KEPA-196814 format. One record per residue (C-alpha): x negated, z negated, y; residue number from 1. Coordinates in Angstrom, 2 decimals. Layout:
BEGIN
X, Z, Y, NUM;
...
***
This chain:
BEGIN
-86.56, -66.70, 157.09, 1;
-85.79, -70.14, 157.69, 2;
-83.65, -71.06, 160.76, 3;
-84.50, -74.39, 162.35, 4;
-82.47, -77.02, 161.97, 5;
-79.91, -78.04, 164.54, 6;
-79.49, -82.12, 166.00, 7;
-76.19, -82.66, 166.49, 8;
-75.21, -85.76, 168.44, 9;
-71.23, -86.60, 167.60, 10;
-68.83, -88.84, 170.67, 11;
-66.56, -90.64, 168.81, 12;
-66.54, -92.54, 164.96, 13;
-62.60, -92.74, 165.00, 14;
-60.87, -90.96, 162.24, 15;
-62.00, -87.17, 163.38, 16;
-65.42, -88.46, 164.55, 17;
-66.34, -90.48, 161.22, 18;
-63.53, -89.03, 157.94, 19;
-63.77, -85.24, 159.12, 20;
-67.18, -84.72, 161.69, 21;
-69.63, -86.65, 160.34, 22;
-69.30, -85.68, 156.25, 23;
-68.84, -82.20, 157.56, 24;
-71.99, -81.69, 159.71, 25;
-74.10, -84.00, 157.10, 26;
-73.14, -81.44, 154.73, 27;
-73.72, -78.03, 156.42, 28;
-77.55, -76.99, 155.65, 29;
-79.05, -75.90, 158.72, 30;
-77.02, -79.12, 160.92, 31;
-79.15, -83.08, 160.78, 32;
-76.24, -85.58, 162.30, 33;
-79.07, -86.57, 164.67, 34;
-76.79, -89.93, 167.01, 35;
-73.45, -90.86, 167.14, 36;
-71.91, -92.79, 170.15, 37;
-69.73, -95.50, 169.27, 38;
-69.85, -99.33, 171.27, 39;
-66.96, -100.82, 168.40, 40;
-69.70, -103.38, 166.87, 41;
-67.41, -102.26, 162.97, 42;
-68.25, -98.77, 163.66, 43;
-71.47, -99.24, 164.71, 44;
-72.30, -101.17, 160.90, 45;
-70.19, -97.85, 159.04, 46;
-72.31, -95.13, 161.12, 47;
-75.05, -97.25, 159.66, 48;
-74.45, -97.58, 156.50, 49;
-72.93, -94.09, 156.40, 50;
-75.48, -92.30, 157.93, 51;
-78.26, -94.45, 158.36, 52;
-80.77, -91.42, 159.79, 53;
-78.25, -91.29, 163.26, 54;
-79.42, -92.96, 165.88, 55;
-76.33, -95.02, 167.93, 56;
-76.16, -94.90, 171.30, 57;
-72.73, -97.01, 172.73, 58;
-71.64, -94.28, 175.24, 59;
-71.73, -90.56, 175.95, 60;
-74.60, -90.92, 179.08, 61;
-76.70, -92.91, 177.21, 62;
-76.40, -90.06, 174.57, 63;
-76.93, -87.48, 176.83, 64;
-80.04, -89.13, 178.95, 65;
-81.83, -89.18, 175.28, 66;
-80.70, -85.25, 174.52, 67;
-84.04, -83.77, 175.52, 68;
-86.09, -86.29, 173.25, 69;
-83.68, -86.14, 170.23, 70;
-83.92, -82.51, 170.60, 71;
-79.67, -82.42, 170.89, 72;
-79.26, -78.92, 170.26, 73;
-75.28, -79.90, 170.17, 74;
-72.49, -82.44, 171.28, 75;
-69.49, -82.79, 169.32, 76;
-67.02, -84.40, 171.11, 77;
-64.22, -86.36, 168.87, 78;
-63.24, -88.97, 170.99, 79;
-59.98, -89.64, 172.01, 80;
-57.91, -86.61, 173.77, 81;
-57.74, -88.23, 177.07, 82;
-61.56, -88.09, 177.42, 83;
-62.28, -84.31, 176.05, 84;
-61.92, -82.46, 179.16, 85;
-64.66, -85.00, 181.16, 86;
-66.94, -85.63, 177.60, 87;
-66.95, -81.52, 177.49, 88;
-67.81, -81.04, 180.92, 89;
-70.69, -83.39, 181.41, 90;
-72.06, -82.08, 177.97, 91;
-72.13, -78.68, 178.62, 92;
-73.11, -79.16, 182.40, 93;
-76.35, -80.68, 180.82, 94;
-76.77, -77.21, 179.10, 95;
-75.46, -78.67, 175.81, 96;
-73.23, -76.12, 173.53, 97;
-70.05, -77.91, 173.01, 98;
-67.51, -78.27, 170.29, 99;
-64.09, -80.31, 171.17, 100;
-61.70, -81.53, 168.28, 101;
-58.24, -80.48, 168.69, 102;
-56.25, -80.26, 171.61, 103;
-59.35, -78.46, 174.03, 104;
-57.22, -80.76, 176.63, 105;
-54.27, -81.76, 177.44, 106;
-53.66, -78.83, 179.39, 107;
-54.31, -75.32, 179.34, 108;
-55.91, -75.66, 183.52, 109;
-57.49, -77.92, 181.92, 110;
-58.54, -76.04, 179.19, 111;
-59.48, -73.13, 180.58, 112;
-61.99, -74.03, 183.45, 113;
-63.95, -75.32, 180.66, 114;
-64.13, -72.23, 178.88, 115;
-65.13, -70.36, 182.16, 116;
-67.62, -73.63, 182.65, 117;
-69.04, -72.50, 179.62, 118;
-68.87, -69.20, 179.90, 119;
-71.01, -69.39, 183.16, 120;
-73.26, -71.54, 181.92, 121;
-73.02, -68.79, 178.78, 122;
-72.95, -71.55, 176.02, 123;
-71.02, -71.88, 173.05, 124;
-67.86, -73.85, 173.49, 125;
-66.06, -74.08, 170.32, 126;
-62.49, -76.48, 168.93, 127;
-62.10, -77.93, 165.55, 128;
-58.94, -76.67, 164.24, 129;
-59.59, -76.99, 160.64, 130;
-56.53, -76.48, 159.58, 131;
-57.33, -72.19, 159.50, 132;
-59.42, -73.73, 156.46, 133;
-56.57, -75.12, 154.22, 134;
-56.27, -73.99, 151.50, 135;
-52.59, -72.92, 150.92, 136;
-53.07, -71.58, 154.98, 137;
-55.63, -69.33, 153.47, 138;
-53.88, -67.74, 150.86, 139;
-50.60, -66.75, 153.15, 140;
-53.40, -65.23, 155.75, 141;
-54.19, -63.25, 152.47, 142;
-51.35, -62.54, 151.15, 143;
-49.66, -61.32, 154.98, 144;
-53.01, -59.73, 155.70, 145;
-52.29, -57.41, 151.95, 146;
-48.87, -56.74, 152.79, 147;
-48.01, -57.99, 149.92, 148;
-45.16, -59.62, 151.41, 149;
-44.06, -56.46, 153.84, 150;
-42.96, -57.15, 157.40, 151;
-42.96, -60.95, 157.58, 152;
-39.82, -61.67, 159.61, 153;
-39.55, -65.39, 159.24, 154;
-42.41, -67.68, 159.13, 155;
-41.75, -71.23, 158.35, 156;
-44.63, -74.43, 158.29, 157;
-43.73, -77.62, 158.29, 158;
-46.15, -80.95, 159.12, 159;
-44.57, -83.81, 157.74, 160;
-44.94, -87.46, 156.98, 161;
-43.10, -90.24, 156.56, 162;
-44.09, -92.99, 159.06, 163;
-40.95, -94.47, 160.17, 164;
-42.95, -97.46, 161.89, 165;
-44.92, -97.15, 164.97, 166;
-48.58, -98.02, 164.23, 167;
-49.19, -98.63, 168.09, 168;
-52.24, -95.88, 168.28, 169;
-53.47, -94.31, 171.17, 170;
-51.30, -91.64, 169.81, 171;
-48.14, -93.08, 170.43, 172;
-48.52, -93.35, 173.97, 173;
-46.61, -91.78, 176.53, 174;
-49.22, -90.95, 179.60, 175;
-49.09, -86.98, 179.72, 176;
-53.13, -87.88, 180.21, 177;
-52.86, -89.16, 176.50, 178;
-51.55, -85.56, 174.78, 179;
-50.38, -88.32, 172.47, 180;
-47.05, -87.38, 169.73, 181;
-46.31, -85.32, 167.27, 182;
-46.27, -82.11, 168.92, 183;
-50.38, -82.36, 170.09, 184;
-50.89, -83.58, 167.46, 185;
-49.40, -81.74, 164.68, 186;
-48.07, -78.83, 166.25, 187;
-51.52, -78.15, 167.96, 188;
-52.20, -76.90, 164.05, 189;
-49.33, -75.34, 163.78, 190;
-49.18, -72.86, 166.54, 191;
-52.82, -72.08, 166.06, 192;
-51.72, -71.03, 162.53, 193;
-48.94, -68.52, 163.87, 194;
-50.96, -67.39, 166.50, 195;
-53.70, -66.20, 164.11, 196;
-51.55, -65.03, 161.79, 197;
-49.00, -63.25, 164.04, 198;
-50.57, -62.65, 167.25, 199;
-49.32, -64.16, 171.20, 200;
-45.78, -65.24, 171.56, 201;
-43.47, -63.76, 174.05, 202;
-40.96, -66.41, 173.98, 203;
-40.93, -70.35, 172.90, 204;
-37.52, -72.66, 172.78, 205;
-38.32, -76.57, 171.33, 206;
-36.65, -79.56, 170.66, 207;
-38.76, -82.79, 171.40, 208;
-37.52, -85.88, 170.22, 209;
-38.31, -89.87, 169.88, 210;
-36.78, -91.22, 167.13, 211;
-38.43, -94.52, 166.46, 212;
-37.37, -97.37, 167.80, 213;
-40.30, -98.27, 170.53, 214;
-41.30, -94.74, 170.83, 215;
-42.54, -93.16, 173.76, 216;
-43.26, -90.19, 172.79, 217;
-42.10, -87.00, 170.44, 218;
-42.29, -88.23, 166.74, 219;
-39.77, -84.88, 165.06, 220;
-40.09, -82.28, 166.61, 221;
-39.56, -78.61, 166.82, 222;
-40.73, -75.16, 167.88, 223;
-39.77, -71.67, 167.38, 224;
-41.91, -68.82, 168.54, 225;
-40.77, -65.11, 169.73, 226;
-44.27, -63.32, 168.30, 227;
-45.20, -59.50, 171.12, 228;
-45.06, -57.83, 167.01, 229;
-41.04, -59.51, 166.56, 230;
-41.90, -62.04, 163.76, 231;
-40.63, -65.50, 164.27, 232;
-42.48, -68.54, 163.54, 233;
-40.27, -71.76, 162.50, 234;
-42.26, -74.73, 163.15, 235;
-41.29, -78.35, 161.88, 236;
-43.50, -81.46, 162.70, 237;
-42.18, -84.89, 162.22, 238;
-43.44, -88.66, 161.51, 239;
-39.48, -89.70, 160.16, 240;
-39.51, -87.14, 157.68, 241;
-37.94, -89.03, 153.97, 242;
-38.03, -85.99, 152.84, 243;
-40.83, -83.18, 152.78, 244;
-39.26, -79.16, 152.95, 245;
-41.78, -76.95, 152.19, 246;
-45.13, -76.85, 154.03, 247;
-44.94, -72.77, 154.09, 248;
-41.55, -70.15, 153.71, 249;
-43.05, -66.58, 154.64, 250;
-40.66, -64.85, 154.43, 251;
-41.16, -60.96, 154.12, 252;
-39.33, -57.79, 153.73, 253;
-40.89, -57.04, 150.19, 254;
-40.13, -60.66, 149.26, 255;
-40.80, -64.71, 149.81, 256;
-44.48, -67.05, 149.81, 257;
-43.44, -71.00, 149.11, 258;
-45.68, -73.35, 148.74, 259;
-45.01, -77.26, 149.07, 260;
-47.57, -79.85, 149.82, 261;
-50.28, -80.52, 152.13, 262;
-54.10, -79.22, 151.24, 263;
-56.28, -82.29, 149.63, 264;
-59.17, -82.11, 151.86, 265;
-58.15, -84.83, 154.58, 266;
-56.99, -87.23, 151.51, 267;
-60.62, -86.15, 149.76, 268;
-62.55, -87.12, 152.88, 269;
-60.92, -90.44, 153.40, 270;
-61.83, -91.29, 150.14, 271;
-65.34, -90.65, 150.82, 272;
-65.22, -87.44, 149.10, 273;
-67.50, -84.50, 151.14, 274;
-67.77, -80.33, 150.59, 275;
-70.97, -81.26, 148.32, 276;
-68.50, -82.60, 145.54, 277;
-67.69, -80.52, 142.51, 278;
-64.70, -78.72, 142.42, 279;
-64.49, -79.04, 146.31, 280;
-61.07, -77.27, 148.03, 281;
-59.68, -76.25, 144.55, 282;
-56.00, -76.71, 143.92, 283;
-54.47, -77.89, 140.18, 284;
-52.51, -74.88, 139.10, 285;
-49.09, -76.98, 139.38, 286;
-50.36, -76.95, 143.19, 287;
-49.86, -73.06, 143.13, 288;
-47.23, -71.45, 145.68, 289;
-45.39, -68.38, 144.82, 290;
-44.47, -65.00, 145.71, 291;
-40.67, -64.65, 145.23, 292;
-38.14, -61.78, 145.29, 293;
-34.41, -63.06, 144.20, 294;
-34.98, -64.31, 140.60, 295;
-38.70, -63.08, 140.07, 296;
-40.97, -65.68, 140.50, 297;
-44.67, -64.72, 140.60, 298;
-47.49, -67.73, 140.72, 299;
-50.18, -67.25, 143.52, 300;
-53.66, -69.27, 143.03, 301;
-54.04, -71.09, 145.99, 302;
-57.24, -70.51, 147.23, 303;
-60.01, -73.42, 147.69, 304;
-59.22, -75.39, 151.21, 305;
-63.14, -74.50, 152.77, 306;
-63.37, -77.36, 156.14, 307;
-67.21, -77.04, 155.46, 308;
-67.24, -72.93, 156.66, 309;
-66.30, -73.86, 160.01, 310;
-69.52, -75.93, 160.85, 311;
-71.09, -73.50, 158.61, 312;
-69.83, -70.01, 161.08, 313;
-70.43, -72.30, 164.03, 314;
-75.05, -72.96, 163.01, 315;
-75.12, -68.96, 162.42, 316;
-73.28, -68.75, 165.45, 317;
-75.60, -71.20, 167.79, 318;
-78.38, -68.77, 165.98, 319;
-76.95, -65.64, 166.97, 320;
-75.84, -64.81, 163.96, 321;
-72.26, -64.40, 164.09, 322;
-68.88, -64.85, 165.60, 323;
-68.13, -68.62, 167.22, 324;
-65.86, -70.14, 163.96, 325;
-62.44, -70.87, 166.86, 326;
-63.25, -69.16, 170.52, 327;
-61.77, -71.62, 173.37, 328;
-59.81, -69.00, 174.54, 329;
-57.60, -69.46, 171.78, 330;
-57.01, -72.44, 172.12, 331;
-55.92, -72.35, 175.08, 332;
-53.62, -69.92, 174.72, 333;
-51.73, -72.39, 172.09, 334;
-51.77, -74.77, 175.39, 335;
-49.71, -72.43, 177.04, 336;
-47.64, -72.49, 174.01, 337;
-47.00, -76.32, 173.75, 338;
-46.71, -76.64, 177.65, 339;
-43.67, -73.94, 177.28, 340;
-42.03, -75.87, 174.08, 341;
-41.99, -79.27, 176.71, 342;
-40.54, -76.76, 179.36, 343;
-38.43, -75.82, 177.12, 344;
-37.19, -79.52, 175.36, 345;
-36.73, -80.95, 179.07, 346;
-34.29, -77.65, 179.98, 347;
-32.56, -76.20, 176.41, 348;
-33.69, -72.62, 177.13, 349;
-36.49, -71.12, 175.78, 350;
-39.02, -70.44, 177.79, 351;
-40.68, -67.45, 178.51, 352;
-44.14, -66.50, 178.28, 353;
***
């Protein structure tokens, strides 16, 4: 039996809204991008070109007021980090399920209050951790689960860029309410992936540095986790890496898996491609990673990237046909790790969780 199409209201049409959420929502069967909130004239014009069926609103209050008439079924918060909590709170209080772009909040306490509110209202609250659907991470997850690496002793993960000059964007502002810097931007992905693979962290050590002239927040950082199962995760995130290290280097008792380069879905979305295009998320053979054990090397086909699966799973969850793809509680646990990393960097000592 066909399920009714769900109407989605998107708050924000910057990079997160325009590049990620709008294309994924509009190409997911069973979802309709019904409304977009942005007050910027250029962005409003872009919405009209790219999603002419979407009604435009200047602010979130206007969207909530129009929600009954629109038949709104979901609100997606893709605005700057400091607005995540108030906008998600207002939507939940209006009785609407919510997706929040990562990070859920600037603090674990605020994230937990949001999760409690959603639970008390019986509403879905999910966090857009799209990097769980990177092709290389899906491959690592499969290899770890299959046991081909044996017991994983150390998990190395890097999200590095070469951006030696400041851009002036809000993510570079030093106010803690902005949740800026590479720890909350890139580290939110890396920590989430490590916790998905190896479970809770018991100890956190971090080095957070501001390297670029005029930098107000961290742009070159390292976080080490000791998981409850004994695995150690070493996570690098940087905007100042002139030479990029391996994306993943996973060292196990039976061998290692190594892969280079970032998943290509973000670049494809920026070029205007969508999951509706042929060969979406596919990795060419020259981009595959390899299993290695001493001098033995075995290429491993990288699974396709599949950001579209997040919204497909979310659609099923909204209809009561499956689990929430990323629980708010997962995001709260990751925020606790990020906060511990900040404490560790201030004191120079590892922090026990």
